[in-house]
Biotite code that builds the C-alpha atoms (Angstrom):
import biotite.structure as struc

atoms = struc.array([
    struc.Atom([-132.450, 19.329, 166.451], chain_id="A", res_id=1, res_name="UNK", atom_name="CA", element="C"),
    struc.Atom([-134.434, 18.784, 163.254], chain_id="A", res_id=2, res_name="UNK", atom_name="CA", element="C"),
    struc.Atom([-132.544, 17.344, 160.349], chain_id="A", res_id=3, res_name="UNK", atom_name="CA", element="C"),
    struc.Atom([-133.379, 18.192, 156.795], chain_id="A", res_id=4, res_name="UNK", atom_name="CA", element="C"),
    struc.Atom([-132.702, 15.732, 154.041], chain_id="A", res_id=5, res_name="UNK", atom_name="CA", element="C"),
    struc.Atom([-131.112, 17.452, 151.139], chain_id="A", res_id=6, res_name="UNK", atom_name="CA", element="C"),
    struc.Atom([-130.265, 15.971, 147.781], chain_id="A", res_id=7, res_name="UNK", atom_name="CA", element="C"),
    struc.Atom([-127.430, 17.492, 145.926], chain_id="A", res_id=8, res_name="UNK", atom_name="CA", element="C"),
    struc.Atom([-125.848, 20.924, 146.007], chain_id="A", res_id=9, res_name="UNK", atom_name="CA", element="C"),
    struc.Atom([-128.854, 22.738, 144.503], chain_id="A", res_id=10, res_name="UNK", atom_name="CA", element="C"),
    struc.Atom([-131.162, 21.647, 147.308], chain_id="A", res_id=11, res_name="UNK", atom_name="CA", element="C"),
    struc.Atom([-128.584, 22.668, 149.910], chain_id="A", res_id=12, res_name="UNK", atom_name="CA", element="C"),
    struc.Atom([-128.231, 25.992, 148.145], chain_id="A", res_id=13, res_name="UNK", atom_name="CA", element="C"),
    struc.Atom([-132.014, 26.430, 148.270], chain_id="A", res_id=14, res_name="UNK", atom_name="CA", element="C"),
    struc.Atom([-132.035, 25.773, 152.033], chain_id="A", res_id=15, res_name="UNK", atom_name="CA", element="C"),
    struc.Atom([-129.171, 28.219, 152.528], chain_id="A", res_id=16, res_name="UNK", atom_name="CA", element="C"),
    struc.Atom([-130.970, 30.896, 150.488], chain_id="A", res_id=17, res_name="UNK", atom_name="CA", element="C"),
    struc.Atom([-134.177, 30.372, 152.456], chain_id="A", res_id=18, res_name="UNK", atom_name="CA", element="C"),
    struc.Atom([-132.322, 30.783, 155.750], chain_id="A", res_id=19, res_name="UNK", atom_name="CA", element="C"),
    struc.Atom([-130.613, 33.905, 154.414], chain_id="A", res_id=20, res_name="UNK", atom_name="CA", element="C"),
    struc.Atom([-133.996, 35.341, 153.406], chain_id="A", res_id=21, res_name="UNK", atom_name="CA", element="C"),
    struc.Atom([-135.330, 34.821, 156.935], chain_id="A", res_id=22, res_name="UNK", atom_name="CA", element="C"),
    struc.Atom([-132.298, 36.502, 158.496], chain_id="A", res_id=23, res_name="UNK", atom_name="CA", element="C"),
    struc.Atom([-132.360, 39.330, 155.959], chain_id="A", res_id=24, res_name="UNK", atom_name="CA", element="C"),
    struc.Atom([-136.064, 39.856, 156.613], chain_id="A", res_id=25, res_name="UNK", atom_name="CA", element="C"),
    struc.Atom([-135.339, 40.446, 160.289], chain_id="A", res_id=26, res_name="UNK", atom_name="CA", element="C"),
    struc.Atom([-132.663, 42.958, 159.358], chain_id="A", res_id=27, res_name="UNK", atom_name="CA", element="C"),
    struc.Atom([-135.041, 44.778, 157.040], chain_id="A", res_id=28, res_name="UNK", atom_name="CA", element="C"),
    struc.Atom([-137.671, 45.035, 159.788], chain_id="A", res_id=29, res_name="UNK", atom_name="CA", element="C"),
    struc.Atom([-135.033, 46.369, 162.156], chain_id="A", res_id=30, res_name="UNK", atom_name="CA", element="C"),
    struc.Atom([-133.878, 48.955, 159.619], chain_id="A", res_id=31, res_name="UNK", atom_name="CA", element="C"),
    struc.Atom([-137.464, 49.995, 158.944], chain_id="A", res_id=32, res_name="UNK", atom_name="CA", element="C"),
    struc.Atom([-138.077, 50.354, 162.686], chain_id="A", res_id=33, res_name="UNK", atom_name="CA", element="C"),
    struc.Atom([-134.919, 52.472, 163.017], chain_id="A", res_id=34, res_name="UNK", atom_name="CA", element="C"),
    struc.Atom([-135.942, 54.732, 160.124], chain_id="A", res_id=35, res_name="UNK", atom_name="CA", element="C"),
    struc.Atom([-139.466, 55.120, 161.516], chain_id="A", res_id=36, res_name="UNK", atom_name="CA", element="C"),
    struc.Atom([-138.072, 56.107, 164.914], chain_id="A", res_id=37, res_name="UNK", atom_name="CA", element="C"),
    struc.Atom([-135.751, 58.670, 163.327], chain_id="A", res_id=38, res_name="UNK", atom_name="CA", element="C"),
    struc.Atom([-138.731, 60.213, 161.509], chain_id="A", res_id=39, res_name="UNK", atom_name="CA", element="C"),
    struc.Atom([-140.736, 60.321, 164.759], chain_id="A", res_id=40, res_name="UNK", atom_name="CA", element="C"),
    struc.Atom([-137.875, 61.866, 166.720], chain_id="A", res_id=41, res_name="UNK", atom_name="CA", element="C"),
    struc.Atom([-137.451, 64.556, 164.066], chain_id="A", res_id=42, res_name="UNK", atom_name="CA", element="C"),
    struc.Atom([-140.587, 66.175, 165.506], chain_id="A", res_id=43, res_name="UNK", atom_name="CA", element="C"),
    struc.Atom([-139.754, 65.715, 169.194], chain_id="A", res_id=44, res_name="UNK", atom_name="CA", element="C"),
    struc.Atom([-137.504, 67.314, 171.746], chain_id="A", res_id=45, res_name="UNK", atom_name="CA", element="C"),
    struc.Atom([-135.879, 65.755, 174.816], chain_id="A", res_id=46, res_name="UNK", atom_name="CA", element="C"),
    struc.Atom([-138.862, 66.426, 177.088], chain_id="A", res_id=47, res_name="UNK", atom_name="CA", element="C"),
    struc.Atom([-141.203, 64.686, 174.644], chain_id="A", res_id=48, res_name="UNK", atom_name="CA", element="C"),
    struc.Atom([-138.928, 61.697, 173.965], chain_id="A", res_id=49, res_name="UNK", atom_name="CA", element="C"),
    struc.Atom([-137.749, 61.029, 177.528], chain_id="A", res_id=50, res_name="UNK", atom_name="CA", element="C"),
    struc.Atom([-139.692, 59.102, 180.131], chain_id="A", res_id=51, res_name="UNK", atom_name="CA", element="C"),
    struc.Atom([-142.151, 61.287, 182.076], chain_id="A", res_id=52, res_name="UNK", atom_name="CA", element="C"),
    struc.Atom([-140.491, 63.108, 184.952], chain_id="A", res_id=53, res_name="UNK", atom_name="CA", element="C"),
    struc.Atom([-136.957, 63.189, 183.508], chain_id="A", res_id=54, res_name="UNK", atom_name="CA", element="C"),
    struc.Atom([-137.309, 66.795, 182.459], chain_id="A", res_id=55, res_name="UNK", atom_name="CA", element="C"),
    struc.Atom([-138.388, 68.646, 185.581], chain_id="A", res_id=56, res_name="UNK", atom_name="CA", element="C"),
    struc.Atom([-137.550, 72.318, 185.633], chain_id="A", res_id=57, res_name="UNK", atom_name="CA", element="C"),
    struc.Atom([-134.868, 73.489, 183.246], chain_id="A", res_id=58, res_name="UNK", atom_name="CA", element="C"),
    struc.Atom([-133.633, 70.963, 180.745], chain_id="A", res_id=59, res_name="UNK", atom_name="CA", element="C"),
    struc.Atom([-131.621, 73.242, 178.482], chain_id="A", res_id=60, res_name="UNK", atom_name="CA", element="C"),
    struc.Atom([-128.492, 71.070, 178.502], chain_id="A", res_id=61, res_name="UNK", atom_name="CA", element="C"),
    struc.Atom([-130.480, 67.873, 177.834], chain_id="A", res_id=62, res_name="UNK", atom_name="CA", element="C"),
    struc.Atom([-132.391, 69.602, 175.032], chain_id="A", res_id=63, res_name="UNK", atom_name="CA", element="C"),
    struc.Atom([-129.091, 70.785, 173.542], chain_id="A", res_id=64, res_name="UNK", atom_name="CA", element="C"),
    struc.Atom([-127.674, 67.258, 173.690], chain_id="A", res_id=65, res_name="UNK", atom_name="CA", element="C"),
    struc.Atom([-130.789, 65.796, 172.086], chain_id="A", res_id=66, res_name="UNK", atom_name="CA", element="C"),
    struc.Atom([-130.703, 68.416, 169.314], chain_id="A", res_id=67, res_name="UNK", atom_name="CA", element="C"),
    struc.Atom([-126.973, 67.797, 168.779], chain_id="A", res_id=68, res_name="UNK", atom_name="CA", element="C"),
    struc.Atom([-127.516, 64.034, 168.410], chain_id="A", res_id=69, res_name="UNK", atom_name="CA", element="C"),
    struc.Atom([-130.374, 64.635, 166.008], chain_id="A", res_id=70, res_name="UNK", atom_name="CA", element="C"),
    struc.Atom([-128.390, 67.118, 163.901], chain_id="A", res_id=71, res_name="UNK", atom_name="CA", element="C"),
    struc.Atom([-125.403, 64.768, 163.726], chain_id="A", res_id=72, res_name="UNK", atom_name="CA", element="C"),
    struc.Atom([-127.480, 61.606, 163.073], chain_id="A", res_id=73, res_name="UNK", atom_name="CA", element="C"),
    struc.Atom([-126.115, 59.814, 166.132], chain_id="A", res_id=74, res_name="UNK", atom_name="CA", element="C"),
    struc.Atom([-127.981, 56.531, 166.114], chain_id="A", res_id=75, res_name="UNK", atom_name="CA", element="C"),
    struc.Atom([-126.278, 54.904, 169.116], chain_id="A", res_id=76, res_name="UNK", atom_name="CA", element="C"),
    struc.Atom([-126.047, 56.207, 172.650], chain_id="A", res_id=77, res_name="UNK", atom_name="CA", element="C"),
    struc.Atom([-122.295, 55.582, 172.791], chain_id="A", res_id=78, res_name="UNK", atom_name="CA", element="C"),
    struc.Atom([-121.801, 58.050, 169.905], chain_id="A", res_id=79, res_name="UNK", atom_name="CA", element="C"),
    struc.Atom([-122.207, 60.789, 172.527], chain_id="A", res_id=80, res_name="UNK", atom_name="CA", element="C"),
    struc.Atom([-119.172, 59.955, 174.661], chain_id="A", res_id=81, res_name="UNK", atom_name="CA", element="C"),
    struc.Atom([-116.973, 62.991, 175.245], chain_id="A", res_id=82, res_name="UNK", atom_name="CA", element="C"),
    struc.Atom([-119.377, 65.475, 173.651], chain_id="A", res_id=83, res_name="UNK", atom_name="CA", element="C"),
    struc.Atom([-120.316, 67.529, 176.745], chain_id="A", res_id=84, res_name="UNK", atom_name="CA", element="C"),
    struc.Atom([-121.239, 67.584, 180.401], chain_id="A", res_id=85, res_name="UNK", atom_name="CA", element="C"),
    struc.Atom([-123.462, 64.949, 182.033], chain_id="A", res_id=86, res_name="UNK", atom_name="CA", element="C"),
    struc.Atom([-126.749, 66.774, 181.337], chain_id="A", res_id=87, res_name="UNK", atom_name="CA", element="C"),
    struc.Atom([-125.799, 67.306, 177.684], chain_id="A", res_id=88, res_name="UNK", atom_name="CA", element="C"),
    struc.Atom([-124.849, 63.626, 177.433], chain_id="A", res_id=89, res_name="UNK", atom_name="CA", element="C"),
    struc.Atom([-128.186, 62.607, 178.937], chain_id="A", res_id=90, res_name="UNK", atom_name="CA", element="C"),
    struc.Atom([-130.034, 64.358, 176.119], chain_id="A", res_id=91, res_name="UNK", atom_name="CA", element="C"),
    struc.Atom([-127.661, 63.051, 173.489], chain_id="A", res_id=92, res_name="UNK", atom_name="CA", element="C"),
    struc.Atom([-127.923, 59.478, 174.780], chain_id="A", res_id=93, res_name="UNK", atom_name="CA", element="C"),
    struc.Atom([-131.725, 59.665, 174.866], chain_id="A", res_id=94, res_name="UNK", atom_name="CA", element="C"),
    struc.Atom([-131.813, 60.170, 171.108], chain_id="A", res_id=95, res_name="UNK", atom_name="CA", element="C"),
    struc.Atom([-129.452, 57.257, 170.440], chain_id="A", res_id=96, res_name="UNK", atom_name="CA", element="C"),
    struc.Atom([-131.186, 54.975, 172.949], chain_id="A", res_id=97, res_name="UNK", atom_name="CA", element="C"),
    struc.Atom([-134.572, 55.517, 171.331], chain_id="A", res_id=98, res_name="UNK", atom_name="CA", element="C"),
    struc.Atom([-133.191, 54.569, 167.933], chain_id="A", res_id=99, res_name="UNK", atom_name="CA", element="C"),
    struc.Atom([-131.312, 51.547, 169.286], chain_id="A", res_id=100, res_name="UNK", atom_name="CA", element="C"),
    struc.Atom([-134.437, 50.305, 171.075], chain_id="A", res_id=101, res_name="UNK", atom_name="CA", element="C"),
    struc.Atom([-136.498, 50.620, 167.897], chain_id="A", res_id=102, res_name="UNK", atom_name="CA", element="C"),
    struc.Atom([-133.869, 48.696, 165.924], chain_id="A", res_id=103, res_name="UNK", atom_name="CA", element="C"),
    struc.Atom([-133.645, 45.922, 168.527], chain_id="A", res_id=104, res_name="UNK", atom_name="CA", element="C"),
    struc.Atom([-137.422, 45.711, 168.692], chain_id="A", res_id=105, res_name="UNK", atom_name="CA", element="C"),
    struc.Atom([-137.484, 45.241, 164.910], chain_id="A", res_id=106, res_name="UNK", atom_name="CA", element="C"),
    struc.Atom([-135.002, 42.380, 165.209], chain_id="A", res_id=107, res_name="UNK", atom_name="CA", element="C"),
    struc.Atom([-137.153, 40.630, 167.773], chain_id="A", res_id=108, res_name="UNK", atom_name="CA", element="C"),
    struc.Atom([-140.412, 40.746, 165.781], chain_id="A", res_id=109, res_name="UNK", atom_name="CA", element="C"),
])
């Protein structure tokens, strides 16, 4: 592991602030990614947001779940637990999963 030579408390404080800035920058990118995804999803429905082939035939319950998550600003897929039947939950979770993935992607870049 690399060792940094620091002289006095002010230099150590400077190193600590620099590390904090790096960590905070990652958080800001993640938050920006989350907000961008929320804006994109505002104009989509379940069929548009889900992977191709997940909405074959009637998807009314999934669409309702997706709309519910959007209306209630549910940003994590586990926010949907206990909100409806399995098809409703699938739509609800899709909304939260998309936002979580965008946030995690922002952390990793």
